[in-house]
N, C-alpha and C positions, 0 to 999 in steps of 0.2 A: 504493500499500499504506500504510494508515493504522492506527495503534493507538489505542485509547481513551486520551486524555490523562490521565484521572483514574484509570485502573486501576493497581493496585499489581502490581509485578513480584515473582515469587518467585525471588530469586537463589540460594536454596538448591539449585535444580536445576542450577546451573552451578558448576563448580569453576575458578577462575582461577589457573593456575600459570604464567602468562606471566612470563618473567624468571627462572624456576627454572633451576638449573644441574644437569645430570646428569653427574656425574663419571665418569672412566673410559671404557672402550671398550664393545663389546657391540653397537653399532649398525652393521649392515652394509648397511642400505638407504641409499644416498646418491646422489651425482651420477654423472656418467659413464655407463657402459654399464649398471651395476647400477641406478642411478636410472631409466634408460630402460625396463629390463625391468620394474621395479616399476610404472612409469607405464602401459605398454602391457599387460602381462600380469598385473599384480598388484593392488595395493590401491586404485588410484584410484576414489574413490567406493565403497569396498568394506568388507571385513571385516578383522579384525586380522592383523598380520604373521605370526604363528606359524601361522595356519591355511593360509598360502600358502608356508610354508617359506622365508621371506625374512629371518629373523633367526638370530643365532647368539650364543653366549656368555651369561654370566649377566645377569639383568635388573639394571641399576643402580638405585640409590636417588637420589632427587632432594633437593636441599637446600631449605630453606624458600623460598617464592616471594618475589621481589623485585618482581613485577608488581603494578600497580594493581588492587586487588580490585573486581569489578564491584559487589559489595554496597555499596561506598562511593558509587557515582555512578549506579547503575541502580535507580531506586526506582519510577518510574512509567511509563506508556505515553508520557507526553511525552518522557522520556529515550529511549525505543525509537524515537521518531520523529525524534531528532536525532543519536544516537550509534550507531555500528555495532555495538559489542559489546552494548550495551543491546537493539538490535534483535534480536540472536541469542537473548538471554535471553527476549525476548518471544515469539520463534518457538518456542523450546523449550517455554515455558509453554502456548502455544496448542496445540501438537501433543500435548502430554501431557494437557491437558484433554480434547481430542477423544478420544484413544484410551482414556482412562479411562472416559468416558461410553459410547464405542462397545463396549468390552468388557463393560461392565455391562449394556448393552442386549442383549448376546449371552450373558448369564449366565456371564461369565468375569471374572476379576480381573486388572486391569492392574498390572504392577509397574514403577514409574517407573525411568528411566535417566538418570544425570547426563551433562552435556556437559562436557568439560574443554578449556579454552582453554590452548594451549601455544605455546612459541616454539622453533622449530628442531628440537628432538627431545624425546622424552618416554618414560616408562617406563609399560608397560601390563601387565595380566595375560596378554596375547597376546604379550608380548616388547617390546623397545625398537624405536622407530621414529623416523624424521625426518620433516620437513615435505614432503619430496619425494614421499612416497607419497599425499599428499592427504588429505582427511578420511576417517575410517574408524570403523567400530563394532567394539568388541572384545566378543565373547560371554562371554569368560572373566570380565570384571568388570562387564559390562552397562553400558559407558560409550561415548559418542560422543567422538572426539578430533578437535580442529580448531585449526589454526594459522590465524588470521584473515588472515594475509598471502596465503593461497590465493586469496581472493576477487579480489585485484588480478591474479593470474596467470590466473584463469578468463577475465578480460577481455583482458588484454595478450598472454598467451601462447597461449591456446586460442580466442580470438576470440568469446567469448560477448558479448552485447550489454551485460551488466552490469545494475545495478539492484538494489534491495533484494529483489525477489522471486527474483532468481537465487540470492541467498544463502539465502533461505528454502527454495527447492527443495532445495538441497544439504543443509541440515539435516533437512528432512522426509524425504529419501531415507535418510539414516542412521538415522532413527527408524523408517523402514520395515523396516530390518534388525533392529531391536530387536523389532518386532512379529513377524517371522519367527522370532526366537529364542524368543520367549514361545509361539508356536504350534507350534514343532518343525519348521519348514520350512528354517530356515537351514542345518542340517546337510547338506542336499542338495548344497551347494556344496563341501563338504570333500573330495570325491572328486578335486579339482584337475584335473579334465578341462577342456579348453578346446575352442572351436569354436562356431559359430553356434547349434547345437542342444544345447549343453552345459547341465548343471544350473547352472554358474556364471553364465552368461548369463540363464537363467530366473530365478535368484534376484535378480539385479540389476534386471531388468525388472519383477519384482514389487514391488521396493522403490520403483521409479519410480511404479508404479500406485498403491501405498499413499500415496505423497507427493501424487498427484493427488486421492485420496479425502480426505485431510486438507484440501487447498486447497478443496475443494468445500463443506466444511462449516465452515471456519475462521470465517467471518464470522457464522455462526448458532449457534455453540457457546458457551453461557454459561459464564462463570467462576464458580466456586463462591462466591467472596468478593463479587461484585457482582451476579451475575445477568445480566450483560451480556457480549456477545462482547469478547475482548480486541482481536482484529483486526476493525476496523470497516468497512474498504474495501479491496476487491481489484479492480482493473480488468482490461480485456482487455490493455492494455499490460503489466501486471504479469505475466499469464499468458504473454504472448509472451516476456517476459524469461526466465521459467522454462523455456520450450520451447527458447529459444536456448541456455541453459545445458546442457539435456539433449542437444541435438544436438552442442554443442561437445565433450562427453566421450564421444561415441560411438566405439566401437573403430575404425570405419573412418576417421572424421575424425582421430583421434589417430595411427593408423598412417600414413595418407597424409602427414600433416604431419611426423612424425618419422622415418618409415622410407622415405617416398616410394613406397610401394606398400601395398595392402590385402591382408592374409592372413586370411580368415575362420576358417581352421582354428585360429588362435591367439586368437580372440576370448574374452573373459571377461565382458564387460559388455553387449554388443549394439550394433547399429549406431545412427547418429544417428536414423534414421527409426523404429527400433524403440523407442528410448527416448522419443522424442516421442509415439509411438503409445500406449505403455502409460501414460505420465502423463495423456495426453488421456483414455484409457478411464477411469481413476480419477476425473478431474475431471468428466467428462460424466456418469458414472453415480453417483458418490458411494458406491458399493457395493463393499466390499472383497471380496465374493464373486465380483465380476467380474474379479478380479486373479489369477485361476489361470492363470499362465503355464506351468504344468506339463502342461496338457491337450494 
């Protein structure tokens, strides 16, 4: 996975709140059994906490960030090739460039979504949340929330092979939820039903498919500022890393690992095989129309 060294990064698309302090309580999603429920049944690679009934109390306000701002050290594609947080900035830029052009091709208008880097816990329009819930998209404020420490856990705790494109897959999946929000399909998951055939699973699998569609076109989508693609190289090994990440967060894999048994009636995201299948469908076809998981 390689970015154009000379391309400029648009850090305005990322808010860096790492190091911010969230005073007071209000965050109920945490470790122990609550964290496990959130992991298996709730937010993991999903949508905001309020949509799943996993928060309580007033949303706290955050103090000013003490974290290093990406705007200070993520300036070019060269930075994205050497620094993890800059890489995520570049993936966000690439994904949004593609979806802007894809929406325009379909005579629609794409509305950008920010990505928020946070540490430990954060406040969102969907309620307060902690890192334990994994990356998520909040439709209330149209933002993707990400604690970068999750990527270490994706490899060490969940067994994904790791690699830069595993991270890109995670980000692209969350932007898939943003696409669903813009198109009006995200709301189908808000019935909070679970099971292999539930709308929750269909929504998650469609986001995987949309991630594959972006990956298909990422190396050929020109940036407005340069006329060249920001992402210049994507190999089979990169795609394999993405598929490994998709499998690692399949409901069956997570349940087997943390519960010791698989219970399809409680699935919210789909099996490892399904997640790989729908990412592959998006990647092989490059056509978002082929991502209709609701049929």
